[in-house]
C-alpha positions, 0 to 999 in steps of 0.5 A: 312220415305218414304213409298212404294206403294205396288201393290195391284193387285200383292199381290192379285195375289200372294195370289190367286196363293200360298195361297190356303193351308198352304203348298202352293202347286202351281197347274200347271194350275196357271203357265200361269198367273205367266208367264204373270206376270213375262214376263216383267221387270216391272212385275218382279219388281212388283213381288219383291215388292209384296214379300216385301208386303207379308213379311211386313204384315206377320211380322206386324201381331199383334199376332206375333209382340207382341209375344216375349214381351208379353210372356217374361213379357215386356207387360201388358194391358191397360184398356178398353177405353169406354163403359159398360166395361170401365176401366176393365183390361182383356186379348185381345181375340186374344191372350188369348191362347198364353198368357196363354201358352195354344195355341191349334193345332186345333185353333192356334192363330198364324195359319195365321202367319204360313200360311202367312210366307210360302206364303211369302217364296213361293213368294220368291221361285217363283222369284228364279225359274223364274230368269234364264228364262227371257232375259230382266234382266241384270246379275246384276239385276238377282243377285240383285233379287236373293240376296233379295229373298234368304234373305227374304226366310231366314228371314221368315224361321228363324221367323218360327223357333223361334216360332215353334222349341226349341233352341239349348240348349234344353236338348233333342237331335235331336230336330225338326226344321221346313219344309224348302221350297226351291221350289214351285212345288212338283213332288209328292203328298208327302209333305216335313218333318221337318228338324232337328234343326241344319239342319234348321239352316244350310239351313238358313245360306246357303241362307244368305251366298249365297245372301251376295256376290252377292248384287249389290251396287245399289238397284233394287227397288226405294225407301229408301235402308233401306226398302229392304234387302241390303248386310249390312242387310243380314249380320246383319241377319246372325249375329242374326241367328248365335247368336241364333244357338250359333255359337259364332265366326261366330256371332262375326265376322259378327256383327263386320263386320256390325259395321265396314263396313255398313256405319251406325253409332249408333244414338247419345245420343243427338238425340236418343229420337227424332230419335224414335219420328220423324214422318215418319222417321226411327231411324238413325241407322236402317239397315232394316225397313219395311215401312208401306203400302200406296195405290195408293191414298196415304192412309196409311195402318196399322202400329205397332201403332195398337199395341202400339199407343196412340191417345186420352183418348178414342183411344189407343192400348192394350199393355203397358209397365209392371213395370217389364220392367220399373224398369230396367231403371235407373234414368239416362237412357235416354231410360226411357224417351221414354215412353208416360205416360198417366193417364187412368180410371181403374176399382178398387173396382167398381170405376174408378180411374186414373192410369198411363200407359206407352206406348212406344214412339217407335211406335207412329204415323204411324211407320214402322216396324224395323227389324234390327238395328245397336245397336243389332249388338253391343249387338250380338258382346258383347254376342258372345265375352263374350262366346269366353272369350274375355271380353275386346271386350264384355265390349267395345261393351256393353259399346257402348250401355250403354254409349249412353243411359247415363249409366256409362261404366262397368269396371268389368266382375262381373255379365257380363252375366246378364248385357248382357241379361238386356241390350238386354231387355232394348234396344230391348224392343217392338222389338219382342226379349225377349221371344226368348232370354229367350228360347235360354239362357235357362231362366225361364219366370217370369211375375209379374206386371199386369199379368192376365195369368193363368200361369204367370211363365214358367220354362225352359225347357218346351214344351210351349216355342214353339207353336203347328204346326197348325192342318190344316197343319198336316192334309195336310202333313202326314210327319209332326210331331207335337211339343211335348205336343200338 
């Protein structure tokens, strides 16, 4: 994977300009420095790179990036590596509330994710608001930056929606969505209220639909095209959003369009494992991967290995696969070989005993953060086709993933809905999808192996399928309504 050198000075600039509150109220006095930054083409491109840097760090934040797999039951914890507590099994301090479904508005463990998501959104809005005021960009360059900023804005709002709003099948009508930020400056001191759930989906879709037709053929930034939004990755995100919304026909249309026209093909069975394990390269079927940051001296910043990596018997991450997940892989499923088995000393009856733990092979070394892969598009097409009663297309798309994994093709529609869910869980494990799938499908949470929570199960529907809006944000915005139950 070719890495991108994010501009530290610009990142600091954006954080200073827009990070002073959760709603990112930009003061008029800061306009001078922003205008200076965007006065040249070089400065504008630095700002685009800074937007991606903010997005990368926000979506790599540990409490967010393990959230869906941890809550859904794909993960358990590795034992303490050394010291007086060696071998003990415990919940990492920074996810204790979330893991126990007891997060609080006053001290929410994802408060910084909430704020940094809106910081990224504001960075996108700054670009969109200044594009028409500069003369040094061609029309094509203007379109490129606008398309990418709109796509980033949509992705970050969608990430917030998944965490902070119930889904479309929730039994109560008129559920709240989130605040949708499309401008950086407010004309009054009043802050915007949350949109309704369907209104939020409409706003996300509108941004993506606006971006999709104006992408140029050539990226405006240097580096691998998969590191930035392109037309194919924006359309792939649109398919994901439509799936979450339950807009089956649109989800099917866009997913099949990506499959047919992106120019990307599924990683072959013969190279699937080695593609994940290849150092410094994304899997060949990647549509969007956020590269790890590299500073001016070539030093690599943090990566997903911080959550899932294994380096030695005394240096390893906190999160490993639960047996709940491992049991879903049949003997012939090649993905079962993607786990790194390690014997680790574990405290049992006051004695250290070596026990096997399974680290995912997806995120060893210094991996980037895969946001969109082609395999997900096949699974979206399969599920949407099933909901549209097109069982032939559902089986065809599902079997493309099954057969690549070494599993036999399904020839019957018996239990097809369950098979669709299980295939998503197997293929997209550790990619922050499971809990959001459980929520949108109206399924219960059942965490068994290695569960250390005070609440190992959660019946749907529940207030605790969403997190509380941070109280610090509500204190700033009298128009915000807190999620029920918090």
